[in-house]
TORPAMI-175751 format. One record per residue (C-alpha): residue number from 1; x, y, z. Coordinates in steps of 0.1 Angstrom, whole numbers. Layout:
BEGIN
<pt num="NUM" px="X" py="Y" pz="Z"/>
...
REM end
This chain:
BEGIN
<pt num="1" px="0" py="0" pz="0"/>
<pt num="2" px="12" py="35" pz="-9"/>
<pt num="3" px="2" py="64" pz="13"/>
<pt num="4" px="5" py="99" pz="-2"/>
<pt num="5" px="3" py="134" pz="12"/>
<pt num="6" px="-5" py="155" pz="-19"/>
<pt num="7" px="5" py="191" pz="-27"/>
<pt num="8" px="2" py="217" pz="-13"/>
<pt num="9" px="5" py="217" pz="25"/>
<pt num="10" px="29" py="239" pz="45"/>
<pt num="11" px="63" py="221" pz="44"/>
<pt num="12" px="72" py="227" pz="80"/>
<pt num="13" px="65" py="193" pz="95"/>
<pt num="14" px="56" py="158" pz="83"/>
<pt num="15" px="20" py="148" pz="77"/>
<pt num="16" px="7" py="132" pz="109"/>
<pt num="17" px="-22" py="113" pz="92"/>
<pt num="18" px="-1" py="92" pz="69"/>
<pt num="19" px="24" py="86" pz="97"/>
<pt num="20" px="-3" py="71" pz="119"/>
<pt num="21" px="-17" py="50" pz="91"/>
<pt num="22" px="18" py="38" pz="84"/>
<pt num="23" px="23" py="29" pz="120"/>
<pt num="24" px="-10" py="9" pz="120"/>
<pt num="25" px="0" py="-11" pz="89"/>
<pt num="26" px="37" py="-16" pz="96"/>
<pt num="27" px="31" py="-28" pz="132"/>
<pt num="28" px="10" py="-56" pz="118"/>
<pt num="29" px="36" py="-66" pz="93"/>
<pt num="30" px="17" py="-51" pz="63"/>
<pt num="31" px="40" py="-36" pz="37"/>
<pt num="32" px="34" py="1" pz="30"/>
<pt num="33" px="53" py="31" pz="17"/>
<pt num="34" px="48" py="68" pz="25"/>
<pt num="35" px="54" py="97" pz="1"/>
<pt num="36" px="51" py="133" pz="11"/>
<pt num="37" px="45" py="146" pz="-24"/>
<pt num="38" px="38" py="180" pz="-11"/>
<pt num="39" px="72" py="185" pz="4"/>
<pt num="40" px="89" py="169" pz="-26"/>
<pt num="41" px="68" py="189" pz="-50"/>
<pt num="42" px="76" py="223" pz="-35"/>
<pt num="43" px="113" py="216" pz="-32"/>
<pt num="44" px="114" py="204" pz="-68"/>
<pt num="45" px="95" py="235" pz="-80"/>
<pt num="46" px="118" py="258" pz="-60"/>
<pt num="47" px="148" py="242" pz="-78"/>
<pt num="48" px="135" py="242" pz="-113"/>
<pt num="49" px="151" py="266" pz="-139"/>
<pt num="50" px="134" py="300" pz="-141"/>
<pt num="51" px="140" py="331" pz="-160"/>
<pt num="52" px="138" py="364" pz="-140"/>
<pt num="53" px="135" py="399" pz="-154"/>
<pt num="54" px="133" py="420" pz="-122"/>
<pt num="55" px="158" py="426" pz="-94"/>
<pt num="56" px="137" py="409" pz="-67"/>
<pt num="57" px="132" py="377" pz="-86"/>
<pt num="58" px="169" py="376" pz="-96"/>
<pt num="59" px="179" py="380" pz="-60"/>
<pt num="60" px="154" py="354" pz="-48"/>
<pt num="61" px="168" py="329" pz="-74"/>
<pt num="62" px="204" py="336" pz="-66"/>
<pt num="63" px="198" py="329" pz="-29"/>
<pt num="64" px="172" py="302" pz="-31"/>
<pt num="65" px="194" py="274" pz="-17"/>
<pt num="66" px="206" py="296" pz="11"/>
<pt num="67" px="170" py="306" pz="19"/>
<pt num="68" px="160" py="269" pz="21"/>
<pt num="69" px="189" py="262" pz="44"/>
<pt num="70" px="182" py="293" pz="65"/>
<pt num="71" px="147" py="280" pz="72"/>
<pt num="72" px="163" py="249" pz="87"/>
<pt num="73" px="187" py="269" pz="109"/>
<pt num="74" px="175" py="280" pz="143"/>
<pt num="75" px="198" py="311" pz="141"/>
<pt num="76" px="175" py="325" pz="115"/>
<pt num="77" px="147" py="327" pz="140"/>
<pt num="78" px="166" py="351" pz="161"/>
<pt num="79" px="162" py="377" pz="133"/>
<pt num="80" px="125" py="382" pz="122"/>
<pt num="81" px="138" py="403" pz="92"/>
<pt num="82" px="161" py="375" pz="80"/>
<pt num="83" px="133" py="350" pz="84"/>
<pt num="84" px="108" py="371" pz="66"/>
<pt num="85" px="132" py="377" pz="37"/>
<pt num="86" px="137" py="339" pz="32"/>
<pt num="87" px="99" py="332" pz="33"/>
<pt num="88" px="91" py="361" pz="10"/>
<pt num="89" px="118" py="352" pz="-15"/>
<pt num="90" px="109" py="315" pz="-16"/>
<pt num="91" px="73" py="326" pz="-21"/>
<pt num="92" px="83" py="348" pz="-50"/>
<pt num="93" px="100" py="319" pz="-67"/>
<pt num="94" px="69" py="297" pz="-63"/>
<pt num="95" px="47" py="325" pz="-75"/>
<pt num="96" px="67" py="329" pz="-107"/>
<pt num="97" px="69" py="291" pz="-112"/>
<pt num="98" px="31" py="289" pz="-107"/>
<pt num="99" px="23" py="317" pz="-131"/>
<pt num="100" px="45" py="301" pz="-158"/>
<pt num="101" px="24" py="269" pz="-154"/>
<pt num="102" px="-11" py="285" pz="-151"/>
<pt num="103" px="-15" py="283" pz="-114"/>
<pt num="104" px="-12" py="303" pz="-82"/>
<pt num="105" px="13" py="285" pz="-58"/>
<pt num="106" px="27" py="295" pz="-24"/>
<pt num="107" px="44" py="276" pz="3"/>
<pt num="108" px="9" py="268" pz="17"/>
<pt num="109" px="-16" py="272" pz="-10"/>
<pt num="110" px="-25" py="260" pz="-45"/>
<pt num="111" px="-52" py="273" pz="-69"/>
<pt num="112" px="-56" py="265" pz="-106"/>
<pt num="113" px="-85" py="273" pz="-129"/>
<pt num="114" px="-106" py="256" pz="-141"/>
<pt num="115" px="-97" py="229" pz="-115"/>
<pt num="116" px="-116" py="244" pz="-86"/>
<pt num="117" px="-113" py="226" pz="-53"/>
<pt num="118" px="-149" py="235" pz="-43"/>
<pt num="119" px="-165" py="221" pz="-74"/>
<pt num="120" px="-168" py="184" pz="-84"/>
<pt num="121" px="-166" py="193" pz="-121"/>
<pt num="122" px="-133" py="211" pz="-114"/>
<pt num="123" px="-118" py="181" pz="-96"/>
<pt num="124" px="-130" py="157" pz="-123"/>
<pt num="125" px="-114" py="180" pz="-149"/>
<pt num="126" px="-82" py="178" pz="-129"/>
<pt num="127" px="-83" py="140" pz="-129"/>
<pt num="128" px="-91" py="140" pz="-166"/>
<pt num="129" px="-62" py="163" pz="-175"/>
<pt num="130" px="-33" py="155" pz="-151"/>
<pt num="131" px="-7" py="169" pz="-175"/>
<pt num="132" px="-20" py="204" pz="-168"/>
<pt num="133" px="-10" py="202" pz="-132"/>
<pt num="134" px="23" py="221" pz="-124"/>
<pt num="135" px="36" py="191" pz="-105"/>
<pt num="136" px="29" py="166" pz="-133"/>
<pt num="137" px="66" py="161" pz="-143"/>
<pt num="138" px="75" py="151" pz="-108"/>
<pt num="139" px="45" py="130" pz="-98"/>
<pt num="140" px="42" py="112" pz="-131"/>
<pt num="141" px="78" py="99" pz="-129"/>
<pt num="142" px="76" py="90" pz="-92"/>
<pt num="143" px="42" py="73" pz="-94"/>
<pt num="144" px="52" py="53" pz="-125"/>
<pt num="145" px="81" py="40" pz="-105"/>
<pt num="146" px="62" py="34" pz="-73"/>
<pt num="147" px="33" py="17" pz="-90"/>
<pt num="148" px="57" py="-5" pz="-109"/>
<pt num="149" px="70" py="-19" pz="-77"/>
<pt num="150" px="38" py="-37" pz="-68"/>
<pt num="151" px="15" py="-15" pz="-46"/>
<pt num="152" px="-21" py="-27" pz="-51"/>
<pt num="153" px="-37" py="2" pz="-32"/>
<pt num="154" px="-30" py="39" pz="-29"/>
<pt num="155" px="-43" py="60" pz="-1"/>
<pt num="156" px="-45" py="98" pz="-3"/>
<pt num="157" px="-46" py="119" pz="29"/>
<pt num="158" px="-66" py="150" pz="18"/>
<pt num="159" px="-70" py="175" pz="46"/>
<pt num="160" px="-70" py="209" pz="29"/>
<pt num="161" px="-87" py="225" pz="-1"/>
<pt num="162" px="-53" py="235" pz="-14"/>
<pt num="163" px="-45" py="198" pz="-18"/>
<pt num="164" px="-76" py="188" pz="-37"/>
<pt num="165" px="-67" py="197" pz="-73"/>
<pt num="166" px="-33" py="181" pz="-71"/>
<pt num="167" px="-46" py="150" pz="-54"/>
<pt num="168" px="-72" py="145" pz="-82"/>
<pt num="169" px="-46" py="151" pz="-109"/>
<pt num="170" px="-25" py="123" pz="-93"/>
<pt num="171" px="-56" py="101" pz="-91"/>
<pt num="172" px="-63" py="107" pz="-128"/>
<pt num="173" px="-28" py="97" pz="-136"/>
<pt num="174" px="-30" py="65" pz="-115"/>
<pt num="175" px="-63" py="56" pz="-131"/>
<pt num="176" px="-48" py="60" pz="-166"/>
<pt num="177" px="-14" py="43" pz="-158"/>
<pt num="178" px="-26" py="16" pz="-134"/>
<pt num="179" px="-64" py="11" pz="-137"/>
<pt num="180" px="-65" py="-19" pz="-114"/>
<pt num="181" px="-49" py="0" pz="-84"/>
<pt num="182" px="-74" py="6" pz="-57"/>
<pt num="183" px="-77" py="43" pz="-47"/>
<pt num="184" px="-88" py="53" pz="-12"/>
<pt num="185" px="-94" py="89" pz="-2"/>
<pt num="186" px="-95" py="101" pz="34"/>
<pt num="187" px="-84" py="130" pz="56"/>
<pt num="188" px="-101" py="160" pz="72"/>
<pt num="189" px="-115" py="175" pz="40"/>
<pt num="190" px="-129" py="142" pz="28"/>
<pt num="191" px="-145" py="137" pz="62"/>
<pt num="192" px="-162" py="171" pz="59"/>
<pt num="193" px="-174" py="162" pz="24"/>
<pt num="194" px="-189" py="130" pz="36"/>
<pt num="195" px="-208" py="148" pz="64"/>
<pt num="196" px="-224" py="173" pz="40"/>
<pt num="197" px="-262" py="171" pz="40"/>
<pt num="198" px="-275" py="147" pz="13"/>
<pt num="199" px="-240" py="138" pz="2"/>
<pt num="200" px="-237" py="117" pz="-30"/>
<pt num="201" px="-203" py="110" pz="-43"/>
<pt num="202" px="-195" py="125" pz="-77"/>
<pt num="203" px="-163" py="105" pz="-78"/>
<pt num="204" px="-177" py="70" pz="-83"/>
<pt num="205" px="-156" py="51" pz="-108"/>
<pt num="206" px="-126" py="73" pz="-101"/>
<pt num="207" px="-122" py="67" pz="-63"/>
<pt num="208" px="-128" py="32" pz="-49"/>
<pt num="209" px="-135" py="43" pz="-13"/>
<pt num="210" px="-139" py="75" pz="7"/>
<pt num="211" px="-133" py="73" pz="44"/>
<pt num="212" px="-147" py="96" pz="71"/>
<pt num="213" px="-127" py="100" pz="103"/>
<pt num="214" px="-97" py="77" pz="113"/>
<pt num="215" px="-88" py="54" pz="85"/>
<pt num="216" px="-67" py="27" pz="102"/>
<pt num="217" px="-95" py="1" pz="105"/>
<pt num="218" px="-105" py="5" pz="68"/>
<pt num="219" px="-69" py="2" pz="55"/>
<pt num="220" px="-62" py="-28" pz="78"/>
<pt num="221" px="-94" py="-45" pz="66"/>
<pt num="222" px="-84" py="-40" pz="30"/>
<pt num="223" px="-49" py="-53" pz="37"/>
<pt num="224" px="-63" py="-83" pz="55"/>
<pt num="225" px="-46" py="-73" pz="88"/>
<pt num="226" px="-76" py="-62" pz="109"/>
<pt num="227" px="-80" py="-78" pz="143"/>
<pt num="228" px="-106" py="-71" pz="169"/>
<pt num="229" px="-100" py="-42" pz="192"/>
<pt num="230" px="-84" py="-8" pz="187"/>
<pt num="231" px="-67" py="-6" pz="153"/>
<pt num="232" px="-46" py="26" pz="161"/>
<pt num="233" px="-10" py="25" pz="170"/>
<pt num="234" px="20" py="48" pz="174"/>
<pt num="235" px="28" py="69" pz="143"/>
<pt num="236" px="57" py="58" pz="122"/>
<pt num="237" px="78" py="86" pz="107"/>
<pt num="238" px="106" py="64" pz="95"/>
<pt num="239" px="99" py="67" pz="58"/>
<pt num="240" px="96" py="105" pz="58"/>
<pt num="241" px="126" py="128" pz="50"/>
<pt num="242" px="126" py="144" pz="85"/>
<pt num="243" px="156" py="166" pz="78"/>
<pt num="244" px="141" py="182" pz="46"/>
<pt num="245" px="112" py="201" pz="61"/>
<pt num="246" px="115" py="239" pz="64"/>
<pt num="247" px="119" py="241" pz="102"/>
<pt num="248" px="151" py="241" pz="123"/>
<pt num="249" px="150" py="205" pz="135"/>
<pt num="250" px="122" py="178" pz="134"/>
<pt num="251" px="88" py="192" pz="145"/>
<pt num="252" px="69" py="161" pz="156"/>
<pt num="253" px="32" py="163" pz="150"/>
<pt num="254" px="10" py="141" pz="172"/>
<pt num="255" px="-27" py="138" pz="176"/>
<pt num="256" px="-41" py="125" pz="209"/>
<pt num="257" px="-78" py="127" pz="198"/>
<pt num="258" px="-101" py="133" pz="169"/>
<pt num="259" px="-130" py="156" pz="173"/>
<pt num="260" px="-134" py="181" pz="202"/>
<pt num="261" px="-141" py="173" pz="238"/>
<pt num="262" px="-163" py="205" pz="241"/>
<pt num="263" px="-181" py="201" pz="207"/>
<pt num="264" px="-208" py="226" pz="214"/>
<pt num="265" px="-197" py="258" pz="197"/>
<pt num="266" px="-225" py="268" pz="172"/>
<pt num="267" px="-200" py="282" pz="146"/>
<pt num="268" px="-177" py="251" pz="146"/>
<pt num="269" px="-177" py="227" pz="116"/>
<pt num="270" px="-169" py="198" pz="141"/>
<pt num="271" px="-203" py="205" pz="157"/>
<pt num="272" px="-221" py="210" pz="124"/>
<pt num="273" px="-207" py="178" pz="110"/>
<pt num="274" px="-214" py="157" pz="141"/>
<pt num="275" px="-179" py="145" pz="144"/>
<pt num="276" px="-175" py="123" pz="175"/>
<pt num="277" px="-148" py="129" pz="201"/>
<pt num="278" px="-124" py="100" pz="201"/>
<pt num="279" px="-95" py="104" pz="226"/>
<pt num="280" px="-66" py="81" pz="230"/>
<pt num="281" px="-62" py="72" pz="267"/>
<pt num="282" px="-39" py="97" pz="284"/>
<pt num="283" px="-16" py="70" pz="298"/>
<pt num="284" px="-11" py="57" pz="263"/>
<pt num="285" px="-5" py="92" pz="249"/>
<pt num="286" px="22" py="98" pz="275"/>
<pt num="287" px="39" py="65" pz="266"/>
<pt num="288" px="37" py="71" pz="229"/>
<pt num="289" px="50" py="107" pz="231"/>
<pt num="290" px="79" py="97" pz="253"/>
<pt num="291" px="88" py="69" pz="230"/>
<pt num="292" px="86" py="91" pz="199"/>
<pt num="293" px="107" py="119" pz="216"/>
<pt num="294" px="133" py="94" pz="227"/>
<pt num="295" px="135" py="79" pz="192"/>
<pt num="296" px="135" py="111" pz="171"/>
<pt num="297" px="148" py="138" pz="195"/>
<pt num="298" px="125" py="165" pz="180"/>
<pt num="299" px="131" py="202" pz="183"/>
<pt num="300" px="94" py="207" pz="190"/>
<pt num="301" px="63" py="186" pz="196"/>
<pt num="302" px="31" py="199" pz="179"/>
<pt num="303" px="0" py="185" pz="195"/>
<pt num="304" px="-27" py="186" pz="169"/>
<pt num="305" px="-59" py="181" pz="189"/>
<pt num="306" px="-88" py="206" pz="183"/>
<pt num="307" px="-85" py="213" pz="220"/>
<pt num="308" px="-62" py="195" pz="245"/>
<pt num="309" px="-85" py="181" pz="272"/>
<pt num="310" px="-79" py="191" pz="309"/>
<pt num="311" px="-70" py="154" pz="316"/>
<pt num="312" px="-44" py="155" pz="289"/>
<pt num="313" px="-30" py="188" pz="300"/>
<pt num="314" px="-27" py="173" pz="335"/>
<pt num="315" px="-10" py="143" pz="321"/>
<pt num="316" px="16" py="165" pz="303"/>
<pt num="317" px="22" py="185" pz="334"/>
<pt num="318" px="27" py="154" pz="355"/>
<pt num="319" px="47" py="134" pz="329"/>
<pt num="320" px="66" py="158" pz="306"/>
<pt num="321" px="72" py="144" pz="271"/>
<pt num="322" px="109" py="154" pz="271"/>
<pt num="323" px="108" py="181" pz="244"/>
<pt num="324" px="92" py="215" pz="241"/>
<pt num="325" px="56" py="214" pz="230"/>
<pt num="326" px="26" py="234" pz="220"/>
<pt num="327" px="-10" py="229" pz="210"/>
<pt num="328" px="-46" py="242" pz="211"/>
<pt num="329" px="-64" py="245" pz="245"/>
<pt num="330" px="-96" py="260" pz="258"/>
<pt num="331" px="-100" py="287" pz="285"/>
<pt num="332" px="-107" py="262" pz="313"/>
<pt num="333" px="-106" py="266" pz="351"/>
<pt num="334" px="-75" py="245" pz="352"/>
<pt num="335" px="-55" py="272" pz="335"/>
<pt num="336" px="-68" py="298" pz="360"/>
<pt num="337" px="-46" py="280" pz="386"/>
<pt num="338" px="-11" py="297" pz="385"/>
<pt num="339" px="6" py="266" pz="399"/>
<pt num="340" px="-9" py="245" pz="371"/>
<pt num="341" px="4" py="269" pz="344"/>
<pt num="342" px="39" py="268" pz="360"/>
<pt num="343" px="37" py="230" pz="359"/>
<pt num="344" px="28" py="232" pz="322"/>
<pt num="345" px="58" py="255" pz="315"/>
<pt num="346" px="81" py="231" pz="334"/>
<pt num="347" px="68" py="202" pz="313"/>
<pt num="348" px="80" py="220" pz="281"/>
<pt num="349" px="49" py="239" pz="271"/>
<pt num="350" px="61" py="270" pz="252"/>
<pt num="351" px="28" py="281" pz="236"/>
<pt num="352" px="-9" py="275" pz="238"/>
<pt num="353" px="-33" py="284" pz="210"/>
<pt num="354" px="-65" py="296" pz="225"/>
<pt num="355" px="-98" py="302" pz="206"/>
<pt num="356" px="-112" py="333" pz="224"/>
<pt num="357" px="-133" py="343" pz="193"/>
<pt num="358" px="-149" py="374" pz="209"/>
<pt num="359" px="-143" py="399" pz="237"/>
<pt num="360" px="-181" py="403" pz="242"/>
<pt num="361" px="-197" py="380" pz="268"/>
<pt num="362" px="-231" py="380" pz="251"/>
<pt num="363" px="-216" py="369" pz="218"/>
<pt num="364" px="-197" py="340" pz="235"/>
<pt num="365" px="-229" py="329" pz="253"/>
<pt num="366" px="-250" py="330" pz="221"/>
<pt num="367" px="-223" py="308" pz="204"/>
<pt num="368" px="-222" py="284" pz="233"/>
<pt num="369" px="-185" py="289" pz="235"/>
<pt num="370" px="-183" py="281" pz="272"/>
<pt num="371" px="-159" py="310" pz="279"/>
<pt num="372" px="-161" py="334" pz="308"/>
<pt num="373" px="-142" py="366" pz="299"/>
<pt num="374" px="-131" py="372" pz="334"/>
<pt num="375" px="-117" py="337" pz="337"/>
<pt num="376" px="-100" py="341" pz="302"/>
<pt num="377" px="-83" py="373" pz="315"/>
<pt num="378" px="-69" py="353" pz="345"/>
<pt num="379" px="-57" py="326" pz="322"/>
<pt num="380" px="-39" py="350" pz="299"/>
<pt num="381" px="-22" py="366" pz="329"/>
<pt num="382" px="-13" py="332" pz="345"/>
<pt num="383" px="2" py="320" pz="312"/>
<pt num="384" px="22" py="352" pz="308"/>
<pt num="385" px="36" py="349" pz="343"/>
<pt num="386" px="45" py="312" pz="337"/>
<pt num="387" px="64" py="321" pz="305"/>
<pt num="388" px="40" py="304" pz="282"/>
<pt num="389" px="32" py="323" pz="250"/>
<pt num="390" px="-4" py="326" pz="237"/>
<pt num="391" px="-17" py="325" pz="201"/>
<pt num="392" px="-52" py="339" pz="204"/>
<pt num="393" px="-78" py="334" pz="178"/>
<pt num="394" px="-106" py="359" pz="171"/>
<pt num="395" px="-136" py="354" pz="148"/>
<pt num="396" px="-155" py="384" pz="134"/>
<pt num="397" px="-189" py="385" pz="118"/>
<pt num="398" px="-208" py="357" pz="135"/>
<pt num="399" px="-246" py="360" pz="137"/>
<pt num="400" px="-243" py="368" pz="174"/>
<pt num="401" px="-219" py="398" pz="168"/>
<pt num="402" px="-226" py="434" pz="157"/>
<pt num="403" px="-203" py="463" pz="152"/>
<pt num="404" px="-206" py="474" pz="189"/>
<pt num="405" px="-197" py="439" pz="200"/>
<pt num="406" px="-167" py="438" pz="177"/>
<pt num="407" px="-155" py="471" pz="193"/>
<pt num="408" px="-158" py="454" pz="227"/>
<pt num="409" px="-135" py="427" pz="214"/>
<pt num="410" px="-110" py="454" pz="204"/>
<pt num="411" px="-112" py="469" pz="239"/>
<pt num="412" px="-107" py="435" pz="255"/>
<pt num="413" px="-76" py="429" pz="235"/>
<pt num="414" px="-63" py="463" pz="243"/>
<pt num="415" px="-70" py="457" pz="280"/>
<pt num="416" px="-53" py="423" pz="281"/>
<pt num="417" px="-26" py="427" pz="254"/>
<pt num="418" px="3" py="418" pz="277"/>
<pt num="419" px="-10" py="383" pz="279"/>
<pt num="420" px="-15" py="380" pz="241"/>
<pt num="421" px="17" py="371" pz="222"/>
<pt num="422" px="2" py="364" pz="188"/>
<pt num="423" px="-32" py="371" pz="172"/>
<pt num="424" px="-51" py="353" pz="144"/>
<pt num="425" px="-80" py="373" pz="129"/>
<pt num="426" px="-106" py="354" pz="109"/>
<pt num="427" px="-139" py="362" pz="92"/>
<pt num="428" px="-169" py="339" pz="100"/>
<pt num="429" px="-180" py="314" pz="74"/>
<pt num="430" px="-214" py="297" pz="80"/>
<pt num="431" px="-210" py="258" pz="80"/>
<pt num="432" px="-235" py="241" pz="58"/>
<pt num="433" px="-247" py="218" pz="85"/>
<pt num="434" px="-250" py="244" pz="112"/>
<pt num="435" px="-284" py="249" pz="128"/>
<pt num="436" px="-280" py="286" pz="121"/>
<pt num="437" px="-277" py="280" pz="84"/>
<pt num="438" px="-314" py="271" pz="83"/>
<pt num="439" px="-322" py="304" pz="100"/>
<pt num="440" px="-298" py="329" pz="83"/>
<pt num="441" px="-287" py="310" pz="51"/>
<pt num="442" px="-295" py="330" pz="20"/>
<pt num="443" px="-304" py="299" pz="0"/>
<pt num="444" px="-286" py="313" pz="-30"/>
<pt num="445" px="-278" py="285" pz="-56"/>
<pt num="446" px="-241" py="278" pz="-62"/>
<pt num="447" px="-220" py="258" pz="-85"/>
<pt num="448" px="-197" py="251" pz="-56"/>
<pt num="449" px="-211" py="217" pz="-48"/>
<pt num="450" px="-181" py="208" pz="-26"/>
<pt num="451" px="-181" py="240" pz="-5"/>
<pt num="452" px="-184" py="234" pz="32"/>
<pt num="453" px="-200" py="268" pz="38"/>
<pt num="454" px="-231" py="286" pz="27"/>
<pt num="455" px="-238" py="323" pz="21"/>
<pt num="456" px="-260" py="339" pz="49"/>
<pt num="457" px="-278" py="371" pz="57"/>
<pt num="458" px="-265" py="386" pz="89"/>
<pt num="459" px="-294" py="394" pz="113"/>
<pt num="460" px="-278" py="428" pz="122"/>
<pt num="461" px="-266" py="437" pz="88"/>
<pt num="462" px="-230" py="432" pz="99"/>
<pt num="463" px="-221" py="418" pz="65"/>
<pt num="464" px="-187" py="407" pz="52"/>
<pt num="465" px="-177" py="439" pz="35"/>
<pt num="466" px="-183" py="459" pz="67"/>
<pt num="467" px="-166" py="432" pz="89"/>
<pt num="468" px="-136" py="432" pz="66"/>
<pt num="469" px="-133" py="470" pz="66"/>
<pt num="470" px="-134" py="469" pz="105"/>
<pt num="471" px="-109" py="442" pz="109"/>
<pt num="472" px="-84" py="456" pz="84"/>
<pt num="473" px="-90" py="492" pz="94"/>
<pt num="474" px="-101" py="501" pz="129"/>
<pt num="475" px="-91" py="468" pz="146"/>
<pt num="476" px="-59" py="460" pz="127"/>
<pt num="477" px="-46" py="495" pz="127"/>
<pt num="478" px="-50" py="500" pz="164"/>
<pt num="479" px="-14" py="506" pz="176"/>
<pt num="480" px="-15" py="479" pz="203"/>
<pt num="481" px="-31" py="453" pz="180"/>
<pt num="482" px="-8" py="462" pz="152"/>
<pt num="483" px="22" py="456" pz="174"/>
<pt num="484" px="9" py="421" pz="182"/>
<pt num="485" px="1" py="413" pz="145"/>
<pt num="486" px="36" py="423" pz="134"/>
<pt num="487" px="50" py="394" pz="155"/>
<pt num="488" px="32" py="368" pz="134"/>
<pt num="489" px="55" py="347" pz="112"/>
<pt num="490" px="45" py="353" pz="76"/>
<pt num="491" px="27" py="323" pz="59"/>
<pt num="492" px="38" py="297" pz="85"/>
<pt num="493" px="20" py="317" pz="113"/>
<pt num="494" px="13" py="294" pz="143"/>
<pt num="495" px="34" py="266" pz="130"/>
<pt num="496" px="66" py="286" pz="133"/>
<pt num="497" px="55" py="310" pz="161"/>
<pt num="498" px="70" py="289" pz="189"/>
<pt num="499" px="104" py="289" pz="172"/>
<pt num="500" px="107" py="326" pz="179"/>
<pt num="501" px="102" py="322" pz="216"/>
<pt num="502" px="131" py="324" pz="241"/>
<pt num="503" px="128" py="288" pz="253"/>
<pt num="504" px="137" py="275" pz="218"/>
<pt num="505" px="161" py="302" pz="206"/>
<pt num="506" px="198" py="295" pz="208"/>
<pt num="507" px="216" py="313" pz="236"/>
<pt num="508" px="241" py="340" pz="228"/>
<pt num="509" px="270" py="323" pz="210"/>
<pt num="510" px="251" py="291" pz="205"/>
<pt num="511" px="243" py="274" pz="172"/>
REM end
């Protein structure tokens, strides 16, 4: 079995999904291979010949190898300007390569018309014309070789919209070159598609099976290795090029649960799609993490859960994994305990991502967010004092918000800015399956039959143009907010943010 992570995903850490699938198969003696086609594709495209007519492009091309290596050197992260130059110059090269091939490509995104990722006819067109894909020269050679070595099944891990067109171009090539090969499609995006109301697959005859949620049991059953009981196992990263990612050292991604333990927020796709919370027992998580850290000596552990449960946070505080770590958490009473926050810091926690969403209590209550703003302020201060950075997420334009509430969010951020290290500002999209979609959805017809969201009419007239103007204008230009936003690493954002923090940076004179 061949497991593929298709282009384009941010090349800063290996794909956790295919690593866990590989672990499940290999631990049962089932032969499998793993290919991070996204990483290989981006590095290949960065190295391809390219003509440049302007000073910026010529500079970027002249220094491209040095920029790639600088992304892998921790010293770069002591200088935000040097880091930004490398990211921007590499992005310039990909932009030019994409334009010459009829696509828009960055280090974390891919778009190509008419192969739209939100339309089934676009993805079917991508499968029917794989030669049009910018990565075709690479994946056609590699797939021809891999498929010639006897793999009877190919599994694609499709998590993001920006992977869809490339994945289907690769699927189209496989169907043409090796029609008897079984193709299995899974991952976060596929799970969301399968949870759409009245879903009927438009990919029958092209894809043999589409999998919602964890895919270990399905792959094991296909390979004849399924046994009763829990099919999951420790992820296996041994087949991935861990030194090639654009981060200074191996960033170990690890998921301790699928779904969310809170699972009540009205705006959340997890709630709308009815995804069940499936945690791995905390004792097992601690054992797996320590084993992986001991084996790989990562520079950083990235915990991928939608929200780390209080019991898992306690497990980490009591049994440190042995490497710096970060992940998503909720504003829970546990974090209002200063001693608990200090224990988390001592365990290696360098940053927590926190979904605040709004600084208006009424908005939070209408969204069933389960956050008390007074408690959130205490958490932010406790984390600051413990030396744990925060990456705070705000969501503007929800049905519960109006312009006055958005201004209260601005005031909340200003009031508690010392406890906010980084900020993520997002505009609300209405999930298709959300109960609110039936109330506020516009019902406008759309060709985007794979979209996960629906247009809606805001009950207060706080529509997207007004929200966008407020966020980019009044909110984003506030001097206190602007100072926080300037800290955010371009493109890689929260994935690289911990690398700029004192616990990870080299000491004076270090390497």
